[in-house]
Each structure stands twice: as structure tokens, then as C-alpha cells.
C-alpha positions as CSV (number, residue, x, y, z in Angstrom):
1,X,-44.5,9.0,37.1
2,X,-41.7,11.1,35.6
3,X,-38.8,9.3,33.9
4,X,-36.3,11.1,36.1
5,X,-37.7,9.9,39.3
6,X,-35.7,7.5,41.5
7,X,-38.4,4.9,41.8
8,X,-38.8,4.7,38.1
9,X,-35.0,4.2,37.7
10,X,-34.8,1.6,40.4
11,X,-37.5,-0.4,38.6
12,X,-36.4,0.2,35.1
13,X,-32.6,-0.4,35.5
14,X,-32.7,-4.1,36.5
15,X,-35.2,-4.7,33.6
16,X,-32.8,-3.0,31.2
17,X,-29.9,-5.1,32.5
18,X,-31.8,-8.3,32.1
19,X,-32.9,-7.4,28.5
20,X,-29.3,-6.5,27.6
21,X,-28.0,-9.8,29.0
22,X,-30.6,-11.8,27.1
23,X,-29.6,-10.0,23.9
24,X,-25.9,-10.7,24.5
25,X,-24.9,-7.1,24.0
26,X,-21.8,-6.6,26.2
27,X,-21.7,-2.8,25.7
28,X,-25.3,-2.4,26.6
29,X,-24.9,-4.8,29.6
30,X,-22.1,-2.6,30.8
31,X,-24.2,0.6,30.4
32,X,-27.2,-1.1,32.1
33,X,-25.1,-2.3,35.0
34,X,-23.9,1.3,35.4
35,X,-27.5,2.4,35.4
36,X,-28.3,-0.1,38.2
37,X,-25.5,1.3,40.2
38,X,-26.6,4.9,39.6
39,X,-30.2,4.0,40.6
40,X,-29.0,2.2,43.8
41,X,-26.7,5.2,44.6
42,X,-29.8,7.5,44.6
43,X,-31.3,5.4,47.4
44,X,-30.3,5.3,51.0
45,X,-27.2,3.5,52.3
46,X,-28.8,0.0,52.4
47,X,-28.5,0.0,48.6
48,X,-24.7,0.8,48.8
49,X,-23.8,-2.9,48.4
50,X,-25.9,-3.2,45.3
51,X,-24.5,0.0,43.8
52,X,-20.9,-1.1,44.4
53,X,-21.5,-4.5,42.8
54,X,-23.2,-3.0,39.8
55,X,-20.5,-0.3,39.3
56,X,-17.7,-2.9,39.6
57,X,-19.4,-5.2,37.1
58,X,-20.0,-2.3,34.7
59,X,-16.4,-1.0,35.1
60,X,-14.9,-4.5,34.4
61,X,-17.0,-4.9,31.2
62,X,-16.4,-1.3,30.1
63,X,-12.7,-1.6,30.5
64,X,-12.5,-4.9,28.7
65,X,-14.2,-3.6,25.6
66,X,-12.6,-0.1,25.7
67,X,-15.5,2.0,26.9
68,X,-13.3,4.5,28.7
69,X,-15.9,7.2,29.4
70,X,-18.2,4.5,31.0
71,X,-15.2,3.2,33.0
72,X,-14.6,6.7,34.3
73,X,-18.3,7.1,35.2
74,X,-18.2,3.8,37.1
75,X,-15.2,4.9,39.1
76,X,-16.9,8.2,39.8
77,X,-20.0,6.4,41.0
78,X,-17.9,4.1,43.2
79,X,-16.1,7.1,44.7
80,X,-19.4,8.7,45.6
81,X,-20.8,5.5,47.2
82,X,-17.7,5.0,49.2
83,X,-17.8,8.7,50.4
84,X,-21.4,8.2,51.5
85,X,-20.5,5.0,53.4
86,X,-17.5,6.6,55.1
87,X,-14.8,4.7,53.3
88,X,-12.5,7.6,52.6
89,X,-9.5,5.8,51.1
90,X,-11.6,3.7,48.7
91,X,-13.5,6.9,47.7
92,X,-10.3,8.8,47.0
93,X,-8.8,5.9,44.9
94,X,-11.9,5.7,42.7
95,X,-12.3,9.4,42.3
96,X,-8.6,9.7,41.4
97,X,-9.0,7.1,38.7
98,X,-12.1,8.8,37.3
99,X,-10.3,12.2,37.4
100,X,-7.3,10.7,35.5
101,X,-9.5,9.2,32.8
102,X,-11.6,12.3,32.4
103,X,-8.5,14.4,32.1
104,X,-6.9,12.1,29.5
105,X,-10.1,12.2,27.4
106,X,-10.6,15.9,27.7
107,X,-14.0,15.4,29.4
108,X,-13.9,18.8,31.2
109,X,-17.4,18.8,32.5
110,X,-17.0,15.4,34.3
111,X,-13.4,16.3,35.3
112,X,-14.7,19.3,37.2
113,X,-17.4,17.3,38.9
114,X,-14.9,14.5,39.9
115,X,-12.4,17.1,41.2
116,X,-15.1,18.8,43.2
117,X,-16.1,15.4,44.7
118,X,-12.4,14.8,45.7
119,X,-12.5,18.0,47.7
120,X,-15.7,17.2,49.6
């Protein structure tokens, strides 16, 4: 099974998160939580709750330890999940936060993607 496949990600992401928690590596836990959110986002809407929870956990940790790019990616992911679930106001708030962070950090590739998502 290719590493890029969704089923691989949905199985590997929780294992990565658990391993990171056991190791006590906050930065890796934040990144693994984001990965859980990204994997859940790739699934159908029943996984939206899992994605939101994972992105929120990852964003809180990333913000606490100064991982601004990851914080932006979490907000971008939240924005996409909220768009998919029809929660327009929440989507716009998270996409705006992601856009602001990407702009401040000069992350033009991600800025363009977040801006495009705002328009959709």
C-alpha cells in the first residue's frame, strides 16, 4: 500500500501520536496530532469531529511552544473541515487566522492556498 494513501495515513497517524506521547516530545505530539487531523479530514464527514479535535489539540500545543507554521496549518485544516461541514463562519475565522500567520511568516505557497480556500 502506498504511503500517500488515505488508509495508510488513517492507521499510521494514531500510532505516531501515541509513540510521540510516550516519548514526551511535545513538538512531535503537536505534529502527530496535526497528522491525525489531516488523515481524518481526508475521510468522509463522519470523521469531521475527530479532525476538529485533533487540529485543536495540535494548534494549542503548537502555539504554546512557538511552532507558528504548524499553528497556521492547524487553522487551515480547521477551516477546510468547517467548510466541508457547512459551518461557514467558523471556516472563515480559521482561514483568516491561517492567512494572517502565513502572510506574517512569508509563507507564500501556503498563503495562496489559504486565500484560495477563503474564496471557495
